N, C-alpha and C positions, 0 to 999 in steps of 0.2 A: 503494499499499500503506499511505499515511498512515493509512487507515482502520483497519488493524490497531492501531496504536499509540493512536489515539483510543478505539477501541472497548475495547480491553483495559486501558487506563489507567482508563477510567470504570468498567469492571467491577471493577478492584481498588478503586476508590473506594467502590462499592457494597458490596463484602465488608468494607472498613474500617468503614463505617457500621453495618453489622449486627452485627459481632463485636468492634468497638473494638479490633482487632488493630494493633500498631504495626509488624509485620513482614510480615504475610500479603500485603498490597498490594504492598509493594515487591519481595518474592520473585517474586511472579507477573509484576510488570512486567519485572524483569531478565531472565527466561526469555524473555518475549515480544519484548524488544528484540532478543536474539540471533536469534530465530526471524525477525523482521522483516528483518534484515540479509540472511540467507540467501535468503529470498523475493524481495526486492528484485533481488538479484543474478541470480536465476535467471529472473525474469521479464523483465529487461532483455536476458539473453543469448538467451533462447528467442524473444522478440518480434522480435529483429533477424535471427535465422536462419530460423525457419519457425513462424509463429504458428498453423500447422494441425496441428502435432504433438500426439500424446497427452499429452505431459508439460505442454504449455502449457494443454491442456484441464484437466488436474488442478489447475494453480494458479488457474485461473479459477474452479473449483469451490470452491476453498479461500477465494477472495475472496468468493464467495456466502455461504458459511458465516459469515464474518465479518460480512457485512451483517445476517445473522440474529442474530449476537452483539451488534451495535449495537442491534438492536430490543429484544434481552433487557435490555440495559442501561437503555434508555430506560423500560421498565417498571419496571425497578429503582429508578429515580429517584423514582417515585411510591409506592414501597412503604413503608407505615408500620410502624414496628417493632412495634406492638401488634396489627397486623392479621393473625391467624393464618391465616385462610382464604386471603387473597391471598399470603401467604408459601408456603403450601402449593402454590398454582398455580404460583407463581414457581419452587419447587424442580422441580417438573415440567417447566418450560420450561427449566431448567438441564440436567436430565437429557437432554432431547431434544437440546440443544446437545452434550452430552457425546457422545451416540450419532453426531452428525454428524463430530465430530473423530476418533471411533474408526473410522468408515468411510473417512476420508481415510488414516488410519494404514494401514489394510488394503490401500490400493491400492498402498503400497510404492513411493514416490518414491525420491529420492536418498537414500542412507543417512543423511547429516546431517539432511535434512529429516525423514525418518521417525522419526529419535531425538528431534528436538526436537518434533514433533508428539505423540509418545508422552508426553513430559514435560508438554505442554499439556493432553492428555487426563487425565493423572493429577491435575493441578491443579484441573481443572473437576470431575472426580469428587470431590475433596476439598471443593470448595465445595458440591456437592449434599448431601454427608454433613453438612456443618456446617448447612446450612438445615434438614435433617430434624432434626437434634438439638435446634436452636433452636426449631423448631416444637412438637416434642414436649415440650420444657421449658416452653414458655409455655403449652401445653394443660394441663400437670399442676400448675404451681405457680398457687396462688391469686393473683388480681390485685386490687389495690386502686385501679385506675385511676380508678374513681368517685369516689374521694375527693379527687382532684387536680383543681384548677380547670382549666378549658380555657384554652389558649394564646390570646392576642389574635390578631386577623385578620393583623396585620403587626408584626414585630419587628425591631429594628435595634439593633446594638451589644451583642447579648447573648452572642455567641460567646466574646468574650475574657472577660467576666465568668465565664461558665460553666466555661471551662478552668480559670481561676484557682481557683475554688471547689471545683470537683471534685477538682482535684489536692490541695487541703487536706483535703477531706473523706475521701478515700481513704488518707490517710497513716496509718501505725501510730501509736498514742499519742494520736490526736485523736478525742475522743468527743463534742465539742460544738462546733459551729460557729454563730456569730452573724452574721447578714446585717442591717447596720444602714443605715438611710437615711431620707430624708424620706417623708412620705406621697405616694404616687403616683410614687415613683422607679423602681418596677419590682422590689421585693423579693419579692412574691408571684409575679410572673411568672418570676424567676430560680428561686425554689424549685420551681415547677411544671415548669419545664424540667428541672431536676436529676432530679426524680422520674421524668420520662419519658425520660431519657437511658438508652441501652441499656447502657452500661458500669456506670452506677450500679444499674440494675435487676438485672444479673447479679451484681454485688458483694454485694447484699443479698438476692438470690434472690426478688427481687420482693416482699420483705416490707416495704412501703413504707406508712406512715400519715400522713395529712395531717389536722391537727386545727386548725381556725380558732379562735382565742381572741377576737380582734377586738373585745374591750371593756376598758375601764379597771377595771371591777369585775366579772369574770366569775364564773360559777357554777363553782368550781373542783371541787367535789365531782362535778357532773355531767360535767365534762371528764375527771375520773379514771375514772368509770364508762364513759365512751365509749371511754377508752384501753384499759381492760381488755377490752371487747368487741372491740375492733379488733385489740389486740395478743395477747391471751391466748386469747380466744374461750371458747366453752363456758359453762357455767353461772356466772354473776357472783354473788359473795357480797353481802349486804347491808352496806353500809359505814355504820359508826355516825357518822363524822366524817371530815373532810378528811384528818387524821393517820391514822386507821384505814384509810382508802382507799390512802394513799400507801404505808403500811408493808406492807399485804398485796400490793400490786402489786410493790413492790420485792422482797420475799421470793420472790414467784412467778417474777419475772424471773431471779433469780440461781440458782434451784433447777432451772430447765428445761434440757433439753439445749441444746447450742450452736445458735443461730439468729440469724444477722446480721439486724438490724432497723434501719430508718431512720425516725425520727419527725419530722415537721415541725410545729413549733408556730408558726402564723403570726400575726403582729400581736400580739405580746406587749407589754403597757404598763408592767408594773412588776415588779421583781425580787421583790417579796413574793408575787406570784401565780406567778411562774415557778418558785420553788424547790420548790413542791409538785408541779411537773409533770416535774421532772427525775429521771432513774433512772440507776443503774449497773449494768452487766451485760456480760458477754463478748459482743462483737459488736454492741452496742447504741450507737446514735449518734443525736444529735438536732441538728437545725437549727432555729434560733430566728430569726425575722424580727422587727424592732422598729424603731420609730421613734427610740429612744433607745439608744445604745451602753452607757450606764450600766446598762441592764436586765441585760446579759450578765454572769454572774458570772465572776471571775478565777480560773481554775485551771489546772494544768499542762496539762490535756487540753483546754483551751478555745481556740479561735481566733476571731478577729473579722475580718470582712470588711465594709468600709464601701462601700456601693453608690454607684458614681460617677454624676454626671450625664452625659448623653450628649454626645459631642464634637460640634463644630458641623455637620460634614458628615452625621453620623447623624441630629442633631437637625433639620436641614433636610429630609432624606428623610422622616423620620416625620411632620413637619409637613405636607409636600406630599401625603403619602398621604392624610391626613385632610381636607385643604383642597381637593385636586383629584382625588383617586383615583389619583395617579401619584407616583413617587418623585423627581420632579424638577420644576423650575418651568417651567410652560408658557410658550411664547414670546409668548403673548398677555398675559401678566401682567407688571406692572412689578417686575423681579428685586430692586432695592434695597428696595422696600417689603416684599416677601415675606420677604426676609432680615432686615430689621429686626425684624419682628413675631416670627419664629421665634427671633432671637436674644434677645429680651426674655423668652421663656419659660426661659431659662438652663438649657436642657437637661433639663428635668424632663418626663419622658414623659406624665404625665398632663395637664400644662399644654398641651403640644404637641397632644395628641389633642383636648382639649376646645375650645381656642381655634381649632385648625384647623377642627373640625367646625363651630363656631358661624359661621365666615367663609366657609364653602363656599357658592358660588353667589351671594355678596353683591357689590354694586357696589363700585367703587373708594372713593367717599367714605366708606362704612362701614369699609372697610380702613384708610384714613388716619386716621380718628378712633380705631380700636382701636389703631393704632401710637402715637397721641398720649397716650392714657390709660395704655397700658402703660409708656411711658417715664417717667411721673411716680412710679411706685412703686419702692421700695428694692430692693436686691439680696435674694436668697433666703438666709436664714440657715439654720442646721443644722436647726433644729426649730420655730422660732417660724412659725406658719403664716399669720400675718396678711398678709405680703408675698404668699405664694402666692395667698391669697383675693382680694387687690386685683387681681392679674393675672388670675385666674379670673373676676373680676367683669365682665370685658370680654365674656365669653361670655354673660352675663345681659343686658347692656346693649342687645345687639341685639334682645331680645325685646321684643314689645309688652306693655302692662301686664297684659293677661289672662294671657299666658304666664309672665310674671315672677310674679304672684301664685300661679300654680300651682305654680311651682317652689318658692317659699317655703314652701308647705304640705308639701313633702316633709321639712322639719325636723322634723315631728311625729313620724316613724316612727323608732324606735331603730336604731342601727348593726348591721350584721352580720347582718340578717335578710331574709327573702323575705316578701312581702305580696302577697295577691291584689290585681290592679289594681282590682277591684270596690270595694274600700274607698276607694281614691283618687278613683276616678270619681264615687262617690256624694256625697263632699264637694264636688266641683266641680259636681255636677248640683244638689243641694239647697242648698248654701250659696253657692256662687259664680254659682248661677242660670244654668248653661250647659246647652244642649241635650246630650242623651247622646252623639249622634254627634260634635258640637263637642269635647266633652271627651275622647272616644277619639282624636280627631285631635290635640289637644294633647299627650296621652300619647305618641303615635308622634313628634311633632315634638321633644319633650324627649328621646326615646330616641334619635332621629337625630342629636341634637347631643351625645350622650353624656353628658347631665346626669343620666340614669338608665338602668339595665339591665333589659331585658325578658328573660324566660326562660319556658320551659315549654311552648311551642306544638309539639306532635308532628307536625303535618301538613306536607305537602310544598309546599302552596300558599302564596300570600301571606297575611300576616296581615290579617285582616278583622274586622269588627264581630262576626261569629259566634263567634270564638275568644277573645273577651275574657275569659271565665270560665275559661279554660285557662291564662291568661297571670299571671305573678307579676313584681313589679318590686323591685328593690334599688337602693341607692346606694353608691358608693365612699365611704369615711369623709370624705375631703376634700370631695366633693360636698355631703354633709350639712352639714359644717362651714360650707361657703360659704352653704347655705340658711339655717343659723341665724344666721350672721354678717350676712347681708343682712336678714333678718327683724328682728334686733335694731336694725339702722339704721332700718328701716320703723317699728320700734315707738316711736322717738322721736317721730314725726310723728303716728302713729295706732296706738295699742295693740291691733291687731286679733288678734294671736297671743300665746299664752303656752305656751311649750313647755319641758319639762324636759329639758335637753341629754342627761343620762345617768341611769342608774338610782339611786335614792337608798332608803334603808330606809323612810323616812317623808317627809311634806312638809318641805322645808328651811325653816329659820327665815328665811333670806334672802328666800325666796319670800313668806313671810307678811307680812313688812314692805312689800314691793313691793305685794302684792295689795291692800293697804289702800286705796291711791290709784288703782289702774288696773283692778281686777277688773271693775268695773261696766260697763267699755266693751269687754272682751275677746270676740271672736266665735268663736275656735277655741282649744280647750285640749287639751294633750296631757301626761299625768301618767304617770311611770314609777316604780313602787315596788316593795317587798316586800309582805308581808302587811299588810293594812290593818284596823284595827278601827273601830268608830263613832267612838270618842273621838279617833282619829288625824286625823280630817278638820277638827277644830277649828271655827272660825267662818268658813268660806269660802263665799262666794257668787259665782255667775257669771250674773247675772240676763239677761244679753245673748248668752250662749253659744248657738251654733247647731251646733257639731260639738264632741264630747267623745270623746277617745280615751283609754281607761284601760288602760295596759299594765302587767303586774305578774308576778312570779314567785313563786308560793305555792300551797299546796293549800287555803288558807282566805282569803277576801276579802270585805270588806264594802264594798258600793257606797257612793258618796258620799252624805252626808247631805243635800247641797244639790240633790240630783237632782230632787227633787219641786218644787224652786224654779227650774226651768228652763223657763219657758214658751215660749221660742222655740227649744229644742232640736229639731233635725231629723236629725241623724246621731249614733248612739251605737255605739262600738266598745269592746268588752270583750275584751281579748286577754291569755291566760295563757301565759307562757313557761316554766312549770315543767315537769318531766318527767312530772308527775302531774296529773290533772284537778282542778279546784278547786271546791270547794263555795262558792257565793256567798250573801250574805245581804244584808239591807237593801234589797231590791227595793221601791220605793216604789208606793204605790197612789195613782194620780192621781184627784183628785176630779172634775175636768173634762176634756173632751177636750184631747189634747195635739196638738204639731205634729210628733211624731217620724214620720219618713217611712222611715229606714233603720236596721236593727239588726243588728250583726255580732258573733257570739259564737264564742270560740275556746277550746277545751280546758277546758269548764266541765261541771259536773254540773248540768243544768237542773232547777230547783226546781219541785215540782208546783204550786206557787202561781203559776207564771208567767203563765198565762192569766188567772187571777182578777184579777191585779194589772195586766193589760194591756187590759182591756176598753175602756179609754178611748182607746186607741191607733187611733182610727177612720181617721186619715189614714195609717196605715202603708202603704207601697208595696212594702217589701222587707225580707225576712228571710233571714239567712245564718247557718247553724249548721255549724261545722266541728270535727271531733275532740272532739265532746260525747258525754255519756252522760245517760240520764235520759228520752230521748225513747221508748225502748222499753217503759219501764214507766209512762209518763205518759199518763193518760187525759184531760189537759186539753182536748184537741181533739175528743174524742169524748163530751162530757157530753150526755146525751140531751135535757135541757131547754134547752140553751144552744146556739144556732147560732154558728158562727164570726163574729165581729163585725169583720171586716176587709174592709169594702166596696170599698176602694181598692187592695188589694193587687195588684201585677202580677208580682212575681217572689219564689220560694222556692228556695233553695240548701241541700241537706243533703249534707254530705261527710263521710266516715269517721266515721260514727256507729255504732260497733260493736254496740249494742244494739238497734238498730231493726229489727225483724222485719217490720214492715208499715206501710204508710202509713195515716194515719187516714182513715176512710171519709168524714168530713165535709170532707176536703180538696176533695172533688169539688163542694162548695157554693160554692167560691170562683169564681164565674164571671168574675171581673175578671182572673184570673190569665193572664198571658201567657208567662211563663217558669218551667218547674219543671225543677230539676236535682237528681238524686238519684244520687250517685256514690260508689263505694267503700264501699257499704253490704252487707257480705257475707251478712247473714241474710235479706234481702228475697227471697222466692220468688215473690210474686205481687203485682200492682197491683189497686187497687180496680176492681169491675167497672163501676162509673159513671164512669170516666175521660172518657168521651164527653160528659159534661155540661160539661167545661171548655171551652166553645165559643170562648173568646178565645185559647186556648193556641196560640203560635206557635213555641216552642222546647221541645223535651223531650229531656233528657239523662239516660240511665240507664247510663252508662259504669261498667265495673268493678263490676257487681253480679253476681258469678259464680254465685249460687243462683237468680237469676231464671229461671224455666223457661218462662214464657208471657207474651205480651201480651193484655190482655182485648180481645175483638172489638170493644168500643165505641170502641177508640182510633181505628178507622178513620172515626168520625164527627167527628173533629177537623178540620173543613174549613178552618180557619185555620193549621194546623200547617205550617211551613216548613222546620224543621231537626229531625231525629230522630237521636240518638246512642244506639246499642245497642252500642257497642264494648266488648270484653272481657266480654261477657255469654256465657260459654262454655256454660252449660246451656241457652240458649234455643235450640230445636229447630226451630221454625217461626214464620213470621210469619202474622198472621191471614189468612184466605181472601180478605177483602174489602179487602186492603191497597191495591189500585188505586183505592179511594175517596179517597184522600188527595189531593185535586185540586190542593193548593197546595204539596205537599211538593217543595222545591228541593234539599235537602242530606241524604243518608242515610250515616252513618258506621257501618260494620259491621266495623270492625277486629277481628281475633283473635276472631271469633264461631265458634270451632271446631265447635261442636255444631249449628249451622244446617245443615240438609240440603240446601237449594236456595235460590236467589235467587227473587224474585217473579217470576211468569211474566208478569204485565201490570203496566206502569209507566205512571204519567200522563206526559204530555209536559211537565209543569212540572219534573221532575227534571233538575237541572243538573249535580249533582255527587255521586259516591259515592266513599267512602273505604274502602279495603281494605288488608290486610296483604301484604307481599311473600311470605309464606308461604301466603297463602290460595289456595284452588283456584278461586275464583270469578272470576278475571280473564277466562278464556275466555268464560264465560257472559255477563258484562258487555260484553266486546267485541263479542259477538254481538247483544246488544240495542242497542248503540250503531250497529253497522252496518244493523241492520234498521229501527229506529224512532227512537231518540233520537240523532241525528247530532251534536248539539251537546253530548253528555254529556262531562264530565271525569272521568276515571277516576284518582284519586290513589292511588298504591301507595306505602306508607310502611313503613319497617322496624318489625318487633315492638319494643315498648319495654316494659321492666321497670325501674322506677325506685322507689327508696325516698327520693327527694329530699324528700318531704312530712315525713319525720321531722325534717329540719332546720328546719322552719318553727316 
């Protein structure tokens, strides 16, 4: 009968996790302890006298019920607090368990046993009621879980921190809680865990908002606009200034009915920015994560929690997880060496993760060299990052020169943002002169070492070349600092890069003095400013530049005056961070053919003069346009007398262009085009009838074009087409009747095509993979096709995905 104590103790634990009750589990356990004593005594007496009696059979039945209870607990161990559907199913299991207890009570064993079984039945019934209440509550309360970052794959040492911080947070009289610690110490992870904690969610009625600040000079007005939308909701007024936004939001919070709310301001750098993001209202509390405890204002209602570094045992477990895939040192490894390297990380989670990943699968001489280099650096200070960067540099030392140069290029991209991996790959292909497949493998290698983060692929299969356009990359702040630090060291030897570390209003004076001596040799330039006018560019020249990244935040922007003096330029990125699309000016007209191979435009209003100014871009191979306007009213590509003069173009990507109602007819003249992606363009209803003229097309992505109602029959003439994506095209009713003529088609993505009446009746044997949603009804049809003709077909069933993550880009 030890099974009774084990099962019901665990059941009490599940109850405690779900409801965060301090007494419920103990009360249930006490009652069951009494019941266990009675049953133990009865089983011993009956088995000694006559094991064939009816009463003995009753007790055996009870043991079987307890075994079912243990299975119920095992399921509860894997129950996520936010998984409403599984909690509903779990509640049904609890009810079934309750019925079994009830049946045993009705058998009427001994009076004492009957009485105690009755108590157990009551407790299980209460559990079922609480589960139902919790499920209904979570279905009716709005959730902000999409705002909270995902938890890492493996976490250690967090429970103690969370209990301490949670106790402070839930105290009466505490309205602000600062979590301070070094970059990479786990502040964001702790804040995320708090937001996902059941007790915290209940206390704040799930009104939890997570706001990433993540910059030393953030757009405070835009942050306040976001806070209004997430906290207040409804129609947002037009704010005239930061002070106006703060005043209106404060007034609204104080005047509304009582509504407990928790707001997390993640990675705040300065008190001057923070003071505009803090508010006072009944039930309103704020968590601030920061690298400097001086950022937290001192008030009676403010508490500060300093993020501790990991203790030795937890640090070693975390290091081993990333280095070996397990939480302890394998017997095949040299224990002292592993412990020495882990100890040199000084308990910093990010350092343990990155260095552990970099040494995974490496031979012992590399481990010995890593330990030697780590031992030479100084102890980690509170905030000064150089000592951390010297430790993290070990993870770069194991890279070959090609991988190292690619990592240094990451410093060009600002902090706290996600970028399409295509922008990075283009630099490596056209500037570093790598093959595209090699560049993609470098990307995956850097991601595997946790030197960058990859997100965005919704499929269930492995990440491969075909999904590159769906991927985004980002970096932890410390990783970007490391890239900038190492690039500055590399710059001493050969000034290949010139990156602006953070946003400036204009070109900094210190830049101008340095550029006089080194600009003539720079190969890759990244500039991050506000609005720029022609005179703001001064007399700057980069005659050798091959990659130019222009990041800005403004609705007006003049392109650099030196742009027409960049004869070697191959990659141009123009990326607007403002909440509004930007009008651009200063587009140069090149008098002779230029070397530009790739152009990426983000959140711009495309000028009508674009094509007129770009006629000399004969070597252009790739054009990407995202969140832009102007294409819908732009006749630049349909000029009757002028054919499109892009003889070498192989790829065009158009994404979230809200005014684009149709593709230009002359697009079909680009016979060199191999990849065409038109996604999230809601006005497009039809494609050009001459699509079949794109004889070189291998990839066609039409995802999330909800108004697209038909595919032209000529699409079946695309004999080279290997990948077709029509996912989320809900108005698409039929595929062309000659669909089976796509003799090279290997992948068909048709997730959430709810309007599609049937799957193709005839499929070429070339088809290797089809992607459908778990809500689609086509699974049986595709399974039948696989069983009858396409035996090697892979059917990927993926969950429906609705995401507004692109709004954060």
